N, CA, C and O atoms as a DFTB+ gen file, in Angstrom:
724 C
 N C O
     1  1     -24.625      -0.140     -17.196
     2  2     -26.184       0.461     -17.230
     3  2     -26.736      -0.126     -15.856
     4  3     -26.958      -1.309     -15.599
     5  1     -26.909       1.033     -15.000
     6  2     -27.836       1.536     -14.198
     7  2     -29.032       0.618     -14.070
     8  3     -29.909       0.757     -14.923
     9  1     -29.203      -0.320     -13.110
    10  2     -30.862      -0.874     -12.911
    11  2     -31.467      -0.128     -12.030
    12  3     -31.006       0.536     -11.101
    13  1     -32.689      -0.309     -12.443
    14  2     -33.871       0.015     -11.497
    15  2     -33.880      -0.701     -10.595
    16  3     -33.514      -1.873     -10.514
    17  1     -34.632       0.495      -9.286
    18  2     -34.640      -0.306      -7.736
    19  2     -35.638      -1.497      -8.500
    20  3     -35.026      -2.398      -9.072
    21  1     -36.753      -1.528      -8.524
    22  2     -37.521      -2.743      -9.149
    23  2     -36.859      -4.077      -9.853
    24  3     -37.403      -5.177      -9.752
    25  1     -35.681      -3.879     -10.546
    26  2     -34.917      -4.494     -11.448
    27  2     -33.703      -5.187     -10.320
    28  3     -33.497      -6.399     -10.386
    29  1     -33.038      -4.447      -9.439
    30  2     -33.196      -4.690      -8.391
    31  2     -33.583      -5.193      -7.533
    32  3     -32.728      -6.022      -7.224
    33  1     -34.583      -5.261      -6.714
    34  2     -35.314      -6.024      -6.286
    35  2     -35.534      -7.566      -6.769
    36  3     -35.715      -8.529      -6.024
    37  1     -35.468      -7.574      -8.340
    38  2     -36.020      -8.799      -9.000
    39  2     -34.466      -9.595      -8.918
    40  3     -34.409     -10.820      -8.811
    41  1     -33.183      -8.702      -8.986
    42  2     -31.917      -9.628      -8.668
    43  2     -31.532      -9.736      -7.273
    44  3     -30.487      -9.963      -6.665
    45  1     -32.106      -9.621      -7.133
    46  2     -32.012     -10.176      -4.899
    47  2     -33.248     -11.154      -5.078
    48  3     -33.602     -11.250      -3.903
    49  1     -33.854     -11.697      -5.580
    50  2     -35.209     -12.058      -5.461
    51  2     -34.440     -13.830      -6.237
    52  3     -34.434     -14.982      -5.801
    53  1     -33.898     -13.185      -7.524
    54  2     -33.257     -14.900      -8.509
    55  2     -32.012     -15.135      -7.505
    56  3     -31.522     -16.261      -7.587
    57  1     -31.321     -14.105      -6.412
    58  2     -30.015     -14.780      -5.595
    59  2     -30.595     -15.567      -4.197
    60  3     -30.073     -16.398      -3.453
    61  1     -31.642     -15.043      -4.201
    62  2     -32.082     -15.660      -2.719
    63  2     -32.594     -16.841      -3.163
    64  3     -32.428     -17.797      -2.406
    65  1     -33.405     -17.114      -4.601
    66  2     -34.163     -18.306      -4.812
    67  2     -32.928     -19.719      -5.555
    68  3     -33.136     -20.894      -5.858
    69  1     -31.890     -18.992      -5.599
    70  2     -30.993     -19.671      -6.311
    71  2     -30.075     -20.286      -4.709
    72  3     -29.804     -21.448      -4.409
    73  1     -29.845     -19.276      -4.101
    74  2     -29.207     -19.727      -3.024
    75  2     -29.821     -20.601      -2.461
    76  3     -29.075     -21.437      -1.951
    77  1     -31.630     -20.904      -2.230
    78  2     -32.158     -21.405      -1.303
    79  2     -32.075     -23.047      -2.205
    80  3     -31.931     -24.174      -1.733
    81  1     -32.193     -22.709      -3.290
    82  2     -32.098     -23.960      -4.465
    83  2     -30.791     -24.891      -4.403
    84  3     -30.711     -26.067      -4.759
    85  1     -29.945     -24.200      -3.946
    86  2     -28.400     -24.839      -4.002
    87  2     -27.913     -25.382      -2.615
    88  3     -26.948     -26.034      -2.217
    89  1     -29.246     -24.701      -1.955
    90  2     -28.836     -25.368      -0.478
    91  2     -29.597     -26.841       0.048
    92  3     -29.634     -27.292       1.193
    93  1     -29.985     -27.218      -0.786
    94  2     -30.942     -28.161      -1.153
    95  2     -30.036     -29.490      -1.651
    96  3     -30.427     -30.657      -1.677
    97  1     -29.018     -29.095      -1.948
    98  2     -28.058     -30.121      -2.202
    99  2     -27.292     -30.568      -1.207
   100  3     -26.581     -29.738      -0.642
   101  1     -27.265     -31.618      -0.874
   102  2     -26.464     -32.471       0.050
   103  2     -25.403     -31.296       0.438
   104  3     -25.474     -30.530      -0.524
   105  1     -24.639     -30.868       1.182
   106  2     -23.232     -30.879       1.697
   107  2     -23.206     -29.333       1.400
   108  3     -22.623     -28.724       2.298
   109  1     -23.579     -28.701       0.600
   110  2     -23.381     -27.428       0.162
   111  2     -24.046     -26.670       0.526
   112  3     -23.710     -25.496       0.370
   113  1     -25.147     -26.950       1.100
   114  2     -26.406     -26.078       1.524
   115  2     -25.772     -25.214       3.313
   116  3     -25.874     -24.057       3.721
   117  1     -24.962     -26.861       4.127
   118  2     -23.806     -25.991       5.392
   119  2     -22.902     -25.281       4.777
   120  3     -22.595     -24.236       5.351
   121  1     -22.290     -25.551       3.630
   122  2     -21.306     -24.420       2.913
   123  2     -21.566     -23.037       2.576
   124  3     -20.728     -22.137       2.515
   125  1     -22.923     -22.949       2.343
   126  2     -23.616     -21.896       1.916
   127  2     -23.529     -20.853       3.481
   128  3     -23.039     -19.739       3.664
   129  1     -24.295     -21.885       4.490
   130  2     -24.853     -21.081       5.562
   131  2     -23.580     -20.480       6.694
   132  3     -23.675     -19.474       7.398
   133  1     -22.367     -21.461       6.607
   134  2     -21.104     -21.371       7.303
   135  2     -20.490     -20.267       6.234
   136  3     -19.653     -19.732       6.962
   137  1     -20.415     -19.779       5.307
   138  2     -20.136     -18.733       4.216
   139  2     -20.845     -17.678       4.711
   140  3     -20.169     -16.883       5.363
   141  1     -22.296     -17.373       4.566
   142  2     -23.230     -16.399       5.441
   143  2     -22.605     -16.305       6.845
   144  3     -22.302     -15.140       7.099
   145  1     -22.217     -17.472       8.182
   146  2     -21.878     -16.778       8.748
   147  2     -20.607     -16.049       9.020
   148  3     -20.765     -15.060       9.735
   149  1     -19.445     -16.276       8.651
   150  2     -18.736     -16.148       8.208
   151  2     -18.332     -14.428       7.624
   152  3     -17.433     -13.591       7.709
   153  1     -19.362     -14.582       7.153
   154  2     -19.010     -12.659       5.977
   155  2     -20.109     -11.935       7.322
   156  3     -20.199     -10.708       7.302
   157  1     -20.898     -12.699       8.431
   158  2     -21.849     -11.386       9.291
   159  2     -20.989     -11.208      10.093
   160  3     -20.737     -10.047      10.415
   161  1     -20.311     -12.218      10.633
   162  2     -18.737     -11.828      11.747
   163  2     -18.444     -11.188      10.723
   164  3     -19.240     -10.318      10.371
   165  1     -17.379     -11.386      10.031
   166  2     -16.583     -10.200       9.803
   167  2     -17.829      -9.384       9.682
   168  3     -17.535      -8.893      10.772
   169  1     -19.012      -8.744       9.356
   170  2     -18.931      -7.485       8.986
   171  2     -19.139      -6.825      10.611
   172  3     -18.758      -5.767      11.112
   173  1     -19.551      -7.431      10.891
   174  2     -20.072      -7.285      12.551
   175  2     -18.712      -6.481      13.561
   176  3     -18.653      -5.570      14.387
   177  1     -17.569      -7.621      12.790
   178  2     -16.632      -6.905      13.752
   179  2     -16.022      -5.634      13.060
   180  3     -15.829      -4.600      13.700
   181  1     -15.770      -5.736      11.920
   182  2     -15.476      -4.243      10.994
   183  2     -16.812      -3.222      11.671
   184  3     -16.418      -2.079      11.902
   185  1     -17.951      -3.409      11.933
   186  2     -18.933      -2.573      12.777
   187  2     -18.176      -1.669      13.836
   188  3     -17.774      -0.506      13.797
   189  1     -18.131      -2.941      15.062
   190  2     -17.789      -2.876      16.082
   191  2     -16.801      -2.063      16.365
   192  3     -16.800      -1.269      17.306
   193  1     -15.363      -2.325      15.060
   194  2     -14.139      -1.326      15.244
   195  2     -14.536       0.337      14.594
   196  3     -13.899       1.330      14.945
   197  1     -15.164       0.363      14.059
   198  2     -15.746       1.892      13.099
   199  2     -16.352       2.416      14.326
   200  3     -16.247       3.636      14.453
   201  1     -16.923       1.823      15.201
   202  2     -17.850       2.376      16.422
   203  2     -17.000       2.746      17.178
   204  3     -16.801       3.913      17.516
   205  1     -16.293       1.602      17.592
   206  2     -15.311       2.299      18.868
   207  2     -14.066       3.478      18.329
   208  3     -13.541       4.311      19.068
   209  1     -13.722       3.249      16.598
   210  2     -12.525       4.175      16.066
   211  2     -13.588       5.428      16.588
   212  3     -13.292       6.164      17.529
   213  1     -14.664       5.524      15.944
   214  2     -15.389       7.291      15.853
   215  2     -15.917       7.418      17.826
   216  3     -16.220       8.572      18.129
   217  1     -15.995       6.611      18.753
   218  2     -16.209       6.867      19.946
   219  2     -14.818       7.716      20.572
   220  3     -14.967       8.558      21.457
   221  1     -13.730       7.451      20.113
   222  2     -12.063       7.701      20.600
   223  2     -12.264       8.575      20.052
   224  3     -12.238       9.523      20.836
   225  1     -12.586       9.053      18.545
   226  2     -12.425      10.967      18.046
   227  2     -13.229      11.701      18.019
   228  3     -12.998      12.855      17.656
   229  1     -14.855      11.162      18.512
   230  2     -15.592      12.573      18.345
   231  2     -16.666      12.269      19.609
   232  3     -17.441      11.325      19.764
   233  1     -16.376      13.549      20.522
   234  2     -17.179      13.623      22.022
   235  2     -18.280      13.724      21.662
   236  3     -19.051      13.126      22.412
   237  1     -19.098      14.575      20.227
   238  2     -20.630      14.820      19.861
   239  2     -20.525      14.056      19.088
   240  3     -19.544      14.022      18.347
   241  1     -21.607      13.119      19.018
   242  2     -22.046      12.242      17.175
   243  2     -23.248      13.127      16.609
   244  3     -23.536      13.303      15.425
   245  1     -23.892      13.651      17.766
   246  2     -24.715      13.832      16.779
   247  2     -24.993      15.495      16.611
   248  3     -26.145      15.915      16.505
   249  1     -23.556      16.602      16.594
   250  2     -23.053      17.787      16.130
   251  2     -22.514      17.136      14.726
   252  3     -23.090      17.408      13.673
   253  1     -21.312      16.210      14.767
   254  2     -21.112      16.026      13.632
   255  2     -21.705      15.225      12.515
   256  3     -21.193      15.253      11.396
   257  1     -22.719      14.545      12.772
   258  2     -23.865      14.116      11.957
   259  2     -25.145      14.743      11.803
   260  3     -26.016      14.133      11.182
   261  1     -25.439      16.151      12.400
   262  2     -26.227      16.560      11.718
   263  2     -25.680      17.962      10.993
   264  3     -26.150      19.077      10.763
   265  1     -24.797      17.475      10.834
   266  2     -23.902      18.546       9.366
   267  2     -24.825      18.702       7.936
   268  3     -25.225      17.812       7.186
   269  1     -24.999      20.132       7.858
   270  2     -25.876      19.928       6.421
   271  2     -26.026      19.438       4.672
   272  3     -26.799      19.212       3.741
   273  1     -24.472      19.504       5.173
   274  2     -24.002      18.872       3.793
   275  2     -23.774      17.509       3.896
   276  3     -23.434      16.932       2.864
   277  1     -23.879      16.920       4.840
   278  2     -24.350      15.551       4.690
   279  2     -25.850      14.922       4.363
   280  3     -26.166      13.750       4.162
   281  1     -26.630      16.079       4.382
   282  2     -27.867      15.948       4.064
   283  2     -27.724      15.806       2.409
   284  3     -28.396      15.007       1.756
   285  1     -26.797      16.660       1.874
   286  2     -27.167      16.939       0.572
   287  2     -26.588      15.050      -0.271
   288  3     -26.272      14.025       0.334
   289  1     -26.653      15.257      -1.512
   290  2     -26.595      14.236      -2.148
   291  2     -25.126      13.894      -2.396
   292  3     -24.947      12.682      -2.513
   293  1     -24.171      14.551      -2.493
   294  2     -22.497      14.812      -2.268
   295  2     -22.082      14.595      -0.913
   296  3     -20.907      14.281      -0.723
   297  1     -22.818      14.708       0.003
   298  2     -21.931      14.453       1.609
   299  2     -22.845      12.819       1.849
   300  3     -22.298      12.160       2.734
   301  1     -23.938      12.195       1.300
   302  2     -24.355      11.112       1.089
   303  2     -23.051      10.144       0.512
   304  3     -22.244       9.432       1.111
   305  1     -23.253      10.486      -1.020
   306  2     -22.691       9.546      -1.418
   307  2     -20.923       9.172      -0.615
   308  3     -20.392       8.098      -0.331
   309  1     -20.433      10.644      -0.462
   310  2     -18.967      10.766       0.446
   311  2     -19.269       9.485       1.529
   312  3     -18.685       8.416       1.706
   313  1     -20.544      10.149       2.212
   314  2     -19.850       9.197       3.142
   315  2     -20.169       7.689       3.090
   316  3     -19.280       6.941       3.498
   317  1     -21.427       7.088       2.600
   318  2     -21.712       5.986       1.929
   319  2     -19.983       5.578       1.345
   320  3     -19.397       4.587       1.781
   321  1     -19.459       6.367       0.492
   322  2     -17.778       5.526      -0.414
   323  2     -16.922       5.147       1.282
   324  3     -16.374       4.059       1.461
   325  1     -16.959       6.313       2.445
   326  2     -16.126       6.001       3.361
   327  2     -16.411       4.931       3.915
   328  3     -15.758       3.890       3.829
   329  1     -17.963       5.195       4.867
   330  2     -18.292       3.746       5.136
   331  2     -17.777       2.487       4.566
   332  3     -17.377       1.523       5.219
   333  1     -17.833       2.601       3.158
   334  2     -18.246       0.304       2.503
   335  2     -17.094       0.618       2.317
   336  3     -16.752      -0.283       1.551
   337  1     -15.676       1.634       2.539
   338  2     -14.284       1.580       2.549
   339  2     -13.741       1.034       3.918
   340  3     -12.731       0.333       3.968
   341  1     -14.478       1.399       5.043
   342  2     -14.301       0.571       5.959
   343  2     -14.782      -0.330       6.852
   344  3     -14.277      -0.765       7.887
   345  1     -16.039      -0.604       6.217
   346  2     -16.572      -1.918       6.263
   347  2     -15.658      -3.251       5.737
   348  3     -15.486      -4.368       6.225
   349  1     -15.165      -2.602       4.526
   350  2     -14.573      -3.727       3.651
   351  2     -13.361      -4.739       4.272
   352  3     -12.225      -4.267       4.236
   353  1     -13.489      -5.789       4.710
   354  2     -12.556      -6.688       5.583
   355  2     -10.788      -6.528       4.568
   356  3      -9.640      -6.729       4.964
   357  1     -11.175      -6.210       3.566
   358  2      -9.913      -6.672       2.896
   359  2      -9.220      -4.706       3.352
   360  3      -8.298      -4.391       2.600
   361  1      -9.503      -3.876       4.132
   362  2      -8.866      -2.610       3.947
   363  2      -9.199      -2.736       5.736
   364  3      -9.498      -1.674       6.282
   365  1      -9.156      -3.730       6.423
   366  2      -9.251      -3.012       7.881
   367  2      -8.340      -3.124       8.513
   368  3      -8.415      -3.305       9.729
   369  1      -6.987      -3.030       7.725
   370  2      -5.703      -2.183       8.390
   371  2      -6.031      -0.800       8.186
   372  3      -5.511       0.064       8.892
   373  1      -6.937      -0.488       7.181
   374  2      -6.956       1.389       7.484
   375  2      -8.730       1.472       7.837
   376  3      -9.665       1.864       7.139
   377  1      -8.692       1.039       8.919
   378  2     -10.007       1.300       9.164
   379  2     -10.205       2.748      10.002
   380  3     -11.294       3.314       9.903
   381  1      -9.156       3.334      10.816
   382  2      -9.029       4.376      11.254
   383  2      -9.230       5.454      10.984
   384  3      -9.948       6.343      11.443
   385  1      -7.885       5.279       9.408
   386  2      -7.904       6.065       8.320
   387  2      -9.099       6.348       8.156
   388  3      -9.329       7.401       8.752
   389  1     -10.137       5.889       7.570
   390  2     -11.213       5.782       6.897
   391  2     -12.267       6.469       7.672
   392  3     -13.218       6.995       7.094
   393  1     -12.133       6.487       8.989
   394  2     -12.890       7.088      10.425
   395  2     -12.718       8.407      10.412
   396  3     -13.573       9.272      10.600
   397  1     -10.766       8.625      10.019
   398  2     -10.855      10.294      10.172
   399  2     -10.831      11.140       9.236
   400  3     -10.863      12.371       9.224
   401  1     -10.748      10.054       8.138
   402  2     -11.549      10.929       6.596
   403  2     -13.061      11.066       6.852
   404  3     -13.436      12.058       6.226
   405  1     -14.048      10.515       7.479
   406  2     -15.062      10.746       7.434
   407  2     -15.050      11.774       8.515
   408  3     -16.026      12.508       8.364
   409  1     -14.412      12.076       9.427
   410  2     -14.998      13.455      10.090
   411  2     -14.234      14.138       9.353
   412  3     -14.955      14.976       8.811
   413  1     -12.758      14.313       8.884
   414  2     -12.286      15.485       8.524
   415  2     -13.356      15.882       7.282
   416  3     -13.420      16.996       6.760
   417  1     -14.051      14.899       6.987
   418  2     -14.199      15.159       5.228
   419  2     -15.616      15.979       5.812
   420  3     -15.883      17.112       5.411
   421  1     -16.368      15.342       6.684
   422  2     -17.435      16.584       7.113
   423  2     -17.241      17.782       7.838
   424  3     -17.914      18.811       7.781
   425  1     -16.391      17.570       8.427
   426  2     -16.058      19.270       9.208
   427  2     -15.439      20.078       8.050
   428  3     -15.776      21.252       7.899
   429  1     -14.471      19.444       7.158
   430  2     -13.637      20.598       6.236
   431  2     -14.792      20.708       5.476
   432  3     -15.325      19.770       4.882
   433  1     -15.213      21.972       5.499
   434  2     -16.100      22.386       4.091
   435  2     -15.167      23.356       3.017
   436  3     -15.965      23.907       2.259
   437  1     -13.940      23.702       2.732
   438  2     -13.615      24.459       2.180
   439  2     -12.944      23.462       1.336
   440  3     -12.314      24.030       0.444
   441  1     -12.841      22.088       1.287
   442  2     -12.147      21.104       0.688
   443  2     -13.100      20.733      -0.558
   444  3     -14.297      20.850      -0.299
   445  1     -12.764      20.276      -1.958
   446  2     -13.937      20.392      -2.958
   447  2     -14.134      18.976      -2.623
   448  3     -13.281      18.237      -2.131
   449  1     -15.485      18.632      -2.975
   450  2     -16.148      17.412      -3.352
   451  2     -15.139      15.668      -3.450
   452  3     -14.811      14.663      -2.819
   453  1     -15.038      16.536      -5.043
   454  2     -13.915      15.749      -6.132
   455  2     -12.841      15.386      -5.102
   456  3     -12.587      14.189      -4.969
   457  1     -12.149      16.329      -4.319
   458  2     -11.071      16.198      -4.149
   459  2     -10.866      14.630      -2.758
   460  3     -10.094      13.687      -2.588
   461  1     -12.270      15.289      -1.988
   462  2     -12.354      14.588      -0.673
   463  2     -12.334      12.789      -1.427
   464  3     -11.658      11.814      -1.099
   465  1     -13.182      12.924      -2.309
   466  2     -13.444      11.360      -2.923
   467  2     -11.826      10.570      -3.145
   468  3     -11.398       9.538      -2.627
   469  1     -11.168      11.523      -4.127
   470  2     -10.243      11.473      -4.692
   471  2      -9.238      10.711      -3.573
   472  3      -8.777       9.611      -3.879
   473  1      -8.866      11.395      -2.105
   474  2      -7.846      11.109      -1.273
   475  2      -8.444       9.753      -0.608
   476  3      -7.686       8.888      -0.169
   477  1     -10.053       9.610      -0.559
   478  2     -10.614       8.480      -0.151
   479  2      -9.481       7.020      -1.254
   480  3      -8.720       6.132      -0.869
   481  1      -9.909       7.428      -2.556
   482  2      -9.498       6.374      -3.207
   483  2      -8.027       5.929      -3.390
   484  3      -7.490       4.920      -3.846
   485  1      -7.375       7.680      -2.576
   486  2      -6.010       6.587      -2.373
   487  2      -5.874       5.959      -1.687
   488  3      -5.558       4.803      -1.970
   489  1      -6.045       6.391      -0.342
   490  2      -6.388       5.163       0.358
   491  2      -6.712       3.652       0.621
   492  3      -6.172       2.816       1.346
   493  1      -7.938       3.594      -0.345
   494  2      -8.018       2.778      -0.728
   495  2      -7.115       1.804      -1.413
   496  3      -7.158       0.595      -1.185
   497  1      -6.205       2.430      -2.355
   498  2      -5.360       2.061      -3.133
   499  2      -4.183       1.253      -3.045
   500  3      -3.861       0.214      -3.622
   501  1      -3.360       2.286      -1.809
   502  2      -2.272       2.255      -1.935
   503  2      -2.231       1.540      -0.495
   504  3      -3.288       1.679       0.120
   505  1      -1.010       0.639       0.326
   506  2      -0.708       0.248       1.385
   507  2      -0.594       0.964       2.287
   508  3      -0.208       2.128       2.186
   509  1      -0.953       0.322       3.480
   510  2      -0.482       0.481       4.700
   511  2       1.294       1.181       4.742
   512  3       1.774       2.259       5.093
   513  1       1.614       0.443       4.420
   514  2       3.457       1.086       4.570
   515  2       3.567       2.193       3.831
   516  3       4.283       3.137       4.163
   517  1       2.523       2.142       2.258
   518  2       2.927       3.224       1.628
   519  2       2.784       4.360       2.094
   520  3       3.531       5.335       2.014
   521  1       1.386       4.182       2.807
   522  2       1.172       5.449       3.129
   523  2       2.244       6.232       4.432
   524  3       2.694       7.359       4.635
   525  1       2.291       5.194       4.953
   526  2       3.880       5.439       6.492
   527  2       5.083       6.636       5.468
   528  3       5.397       7.826       5.512
   529  1       5.334       5.744       4.849
   530  2       6.512       6.273       3.768
   531  2       6.129       7.403       3.345
   532  3       6.902       8.325       3.603
   533  1       4.923       7.735       2.613
   534  2       4.676       8.994       2.192
   535  2       4.285      10.254       3.467
   536  3       4.360      11.475       3.332
   537  1       3.872       9.493       4.657
   538  2       3.928      10.561       5.547
   539  2       5.188      10.913       5.968
   540  3       5.384      12.090       6.271
   541  1       6.068      10.117       6.042
   542  2       7.776      10.572       6.392
   543  2       8.205      11.423       5.816
   544  3       8.973      12.270       6.273
   545  1       7.474      11.313       3.852
   546  2       8.349      12.001       3.339
   547  2       7.591      13.596       3.362
   548  3       8.157      14.681       3.230
   549  1       6.234      13.342       3.561
   550  2       5.539      14.744       3.799
   551  2       6.476      15.851       5.145
   552  3       6.601      17.067       4.996
   553  1       7.060      15.028       6.449
   554  2       7.378      15.557       7.463
   555  2       8.860      15.896       6.911
   556  3       9.447      16.789       7.522
   557  1       9.354      15.449       6.116
   558  2      10.828      15.608       5.792
   559  2      11.013      16.988       4.901
   560  3      11.932      17.800       4.793
   561  1       9.680      16.862       4.305
   562  2       9.783      17.840       3.171
   563  2       8.660      19.650       3.049
   564  3       8.508      20.547       2.220
   565  1       8.167      19.321       4.395
   566  2       7.099      20.392       4.846
   567  2       7.842      21.391       4.439
   568  3       7.760      21.884       3.314
   569  1       8.520      21.711       5.218
   570  2       9.001      23.411       5.601
   571  2       9.552      23.474       3.938
   572  3       9.528      24.644       3.556
   573  1       9.964      22.666       3.028
   574  2       9.889      23.263       1.819
   575  2       8.991      23.410       0.711
   576  3       9.207      23.762      -0.449
   577  1       7.916      23.061       1.316
   578  2       6.535      22.806       0.299
   579  2       5.911      24.234       0.272
   580  3       6.062      25.062       1.171
   581  1       5.161      24.427      -0.919
   582  2       4.846      25.516      -1.085
   583  2       3.130      25.477      -1.178
   584  3       2.443      24.615      -1.727
   585  1       2.741      26.537      -0.553
   586  2       1.219      26.413      -0.864
   587  2       0.207      27.375       0.074
   588  3       0.741      28.309       0.672
   589  1      -0.902      27.217       0.182
   590  2      -1.433      28.240       0.618
   591  2      -1.317      28.906       2.187
   592  3      -1.737      28.026       2.938
   593  1      -1.020      29.798       2.786
   594  2      -0.914      29.858       4.132
   595  2       0.759      29.794       4.390
   596  3       1.126      30.004       5.546
   597  1       1.681      29.544       3.472
   598  2       3.450      28.997       3.847
   599  2       4.191      30.281       3.604
   600  3       3.853      30.947       2.626
   601  1       5.132      30.695       4.356
   602  2       6.181      31.664       3.668
   603  2       7.062      30.711       2.541
   604  3       7.438      29.607       2.936
   605  1       7.300      31.018       1.527
   606  2       8.473      30.893       1.120
   607  2       9.229      31.746       0.494
   608  3       8.567      32.588      -0.113
   609  1      10.757      31.898       0.370
   610  2      11.081      32.358      -0.273
   611  2      10.943      32.603      -2.096
   612  3      10.825      31.612      -2.815
   613  1      10.978      34.072      -2.717
   614  2      10.964      33.686      -4.266
   615  2      11.405      33.368      -4.779
   616  3      11.150      32.950      -5.909
   617  1      12.908      33.417      -3.836
   618  2      14.542      32.845      -4.847
   619  2      14.664      31.763      -4.401
   620  3      15.842      31.421      -4.496
   621  1      13.728      30.617      -3.708
   622  2      14.221      29.385      -3.604
   623  2      13.463      28.453      -4.313
   624  3      12.278      28.545      -4.633
   625  1      14.352      27.432      -4.558
   626  2      14.191      26.722      -5.819
   627  2      12.673      25.700      -5.210
   628  3      12.435      25.867      -4.014
   629  1      12.014      25.020      -5.735
   630  2      11.105      24.070      -5.678
   631  2      11.934      22.925      -4.859
   632  3      13.069      22.759      -5.304
   633  1      11.563      22.064      -3.693
   634  2      12.521      21.766      -3.468
   635  2      12.683      20.056      -4.118
   636  3      11.848      19.161      -4.256
   637  1      14.267      20.136      -4.436
   638  2      14.954      18.557      -5.442
   639  2      15.083      17.546      -4.323
   640  3      15.687      17.624      -3.253
   641  1      14.403      16.640      -4.818
   642  2      13.717      15.185      -4.212
   643  2      14.904      14.037      -5.372
   644  3      14.906      13.715      -6.560
   645  1      15.967      13.693      -3.889
   646  2      16.996      13.027      -4.414
   647  2      16.551      11.561      -3.911
   648  3      16.849      11.340      -2.737
   649  1      15.850      10.460      -4.634
   650  2      15.763       9.296      -4.019
   651  2      16.562       8.788      -3.327
   652  3      16.398       8.351      -2.188
   653  1      17.764       8.808      -4.142
   654  2      18.696       8.002      -2.588
   655  2      18.584       8.626      -1.153
   656  3      18.270       8.212      -0.038
   657  1      18.993       9.828      -1.707
   658  2      18.709      10.678      -0.027
   659  2      17.742      10.279       0.329
   660  3      18.038       9.396       1.134
   661  1      16.584      10.361       0.245
   662  2      15.494      10.046       1.166
   663  2      15.231       8.129       1.353
   664  3      14.408       7.597       2.098
   665  1      15.947       7.622       0.676
   666  2      15.929       6.103       0.609
   667  2      16.872       6.180       2.439
   668  3      16.506       5.605       3.464
   669  1      17.900       6.939       2.286
   670  2      18.633       6.580       3.252
   671  2      18.278       7.120       4.310
   672  3      18.518       6.655       5.424
   673  1      17.708       8.091       4.101
   674  2      17.323       8.383       5.343
   675  2      15.909       7.841       6.045
   676  3      15.590       7.921       7.231
   677  1      15.387       7.435       5.264
   678  2      14.223       6.961       5.855
   679  2      14.043       5.235       6.258
   680  3      13.129       4.573       6.749
   681  1      15.705       4.866       5.665
   682  2      15.576       3.256       5.622
   683  2      15.560       2.578       6.904
   684  3      15.057       1.465       7.057
   685  1      16.647       3.904       8.715
   686  2      16.364       3.407       9.550
   687  2      14.978       3.333      10.294
   688  3      14.683       2.564      11.208
   689  1      14.242       4.234       9.745
   690  2      12.711       3.916      10.253
   691  2      11.714       2.606      10.294
   692  3      10.687       2.296      10.898
   693  1      12.616       1.988       9.284
   694  2      11.546       0.785       9.019
   695  2      12.309      -0.373       9.532
   696  3      13.521      -0.225       9.693
   697  1      11.546      -1.935       9.915
   698  2      12.346      -2.582      10.374
   699  2      12.003      -3.681       8.982
   700  3      10.962      -3.588       8.331
   701  1      12.795      -4.430       8.773
   702  2      13.077      -5.235       7.428
   703  2      11.937      -6.371       7.481
   704  3      11.523      -6.972       6.490
   705  1      11.566      -6.535       8.604
   706  2       9.675      -7.551       9.129
   707  2       8.800      -6.825       8.737
   708  3       8.007      -7.485       8.065
   709  1       8.543      -5.867       8.799
   710  2       7.803      -4.924       8.642
   711  2       6.840      -4.992       7.086
   712  3       5.652      -4.881       6.784
   713  1       8.340      -5.276       6.254
   714  2       7.986      -5.209       4.785
   715  2       7.499      -6.723       4.036
   716  3       7.277      -6.975       2.851
   717  1       7.430      -7.706       5.421
   718  2       7.592      -8.910       4.792
   719  2       8.742      -9.660       3.915
   720  3       8.556     -10.256       2.853
   721  1       9.970      -9.492       4.607
   722  2      11.137     -10.069       3.851
   723  2      11.381     -10.735       5.070
   724  3      12.342     -11.498       5.175
């Protein structure tokens, strides 16, 4: 059920009133204030990291963010979803990836909107180590993958993936300490 703007405003007022009332309970007020300060500090830290990643990767902010697509509803929803993910403290280890997605999502006009959103969801749900393994597998099979602009012999079959072979080829790349063992 979608709330109207007025209902959202009333819900915010109710939350504020409840929080204020609970803060009058001895001890609970300090805990609420501490939690608020903790959340604010998390947000500010994540915001600074995202800004730093953007500054490292983008020379001209105005050119990137004046893109016409960003003025559309799809562009705004996409940028909101990516930035929301980048500011999520549970996804902090993937912030640079989300910044890359934002930059490339704005620049790449030939990629469909839903494909962009699916990619953001994949980044949100896969662990950082899973993404590293997938990137290495991509490098291993890049020459065998069929796709637009790639020349592949029609007599060649699709790549056969041997799970044991991949494990042997990739196992030397990862230290056991990286997987929490």
